[in-house]
C-alpha positions, 0 to 999 in steps of 0.5 A, spaced: 666 555 100 670 554 094 672 547 096 664 546 098 662 547 090 658 553 093 654 557 089 652 564 090 645 561 090 647 557 096 649 563 100 643 567 098 639 561 101 643 561 108 642 569 108 635 568 107 634 564 114 639 569 118 637 575 115 629 575 115 630 573 122 634 578 124 630 583 121 624 581 125 628 581 131 631 588 130 623 591 129 622 588 136 629 590 139 632 596 135 633 603 139 634 610 136 642 609 135 641 603 131 636 606 127 640 611 125 646 606 123 641 603 118 639 610 115 646 612 115 648 605 111 642 607 106 645 614 105 652 611 104 649 607 099 645 612 095 651 617 095 656 612 093 651 610 087 651 617 086 658 618 085 658 612 080 660 607 085 656 600 087 654 602 094 657 595 096 660 598 103 653 601 105 650 595 103 654 591 107 653 596 113 646 596 112 645 588 113 650 588 119 647 594 122 640 590 122 644 584 125 647 588 131 640 591 132 637 584 134 641 584 140 642 577 140 650 575 141 649 569 136 646 572 131 651 578 131 656 572 131 654 568 125 653 575 121 660 577 123 663 570 121 659 570 114 661 577 113 666 575 108 662 571 104 656 576 105 661 581 102 663 577 096 655 576 095 654 583 095 660 585 091 658 580 086 651 581 086 652 588 085 657 588 079 651 584 075 645 587 078 647 594 077 648 593 070 641 595 070 639 602 073 632 599 074 635 594 079 639 599 083 632 603 084 629 596 086 635 594 091 634 601 094 627 601 095 627 594 098 632 597 103 628 602 105 622 598 105 626 593 110 628 600 114 621 602 114 618 596 117 623 596 122 622 603 124 615 602 125 616 596 130 613 591 125 616 584 125 612 580 120 613 586 115 620 587 116 621 579 115 617 579 109 621 585 106 627 582 107 625 576 104 622 580 098 629 583 098 633 576 098 628 573 093 629 578 088 637 577 088 636 569 088 631 570 082 636 574 079 642 570 079 637 563 078 637 565 071 644 566 071 647 560 075 653 564 077 658 560 082 662 563 087 668 560 085 
């Protein structure tokens, strides 16, 4: 990505397309085991943050669990192949986002809203909740214009 002069915003725009669709599909196809994985990823984030961490691993697990719940092999393949970039995005995002504790609370609330919509089996609500989440991050970084290099 560095050779493409890609920014964090560029990656977030790609995530918007992939992950909003994933949330919608997950709401239609998820099973109890996958719901549990998403719930545990949120708990992991909250636990890590409670111990002074940034919740990066839980955050990544959250997004990957949603992709897995789509049961679409190409969706899963794409997420696995962008997972390194996704990990960079989440890590970089959280370093800056989590400097303000209010942002931490917002991210957790957004993840819970996505989870709740998926759990209720509401594809449009899940899509919109994921869109709200990624839009929040895009707007945060649009102000800062941080690059990934």
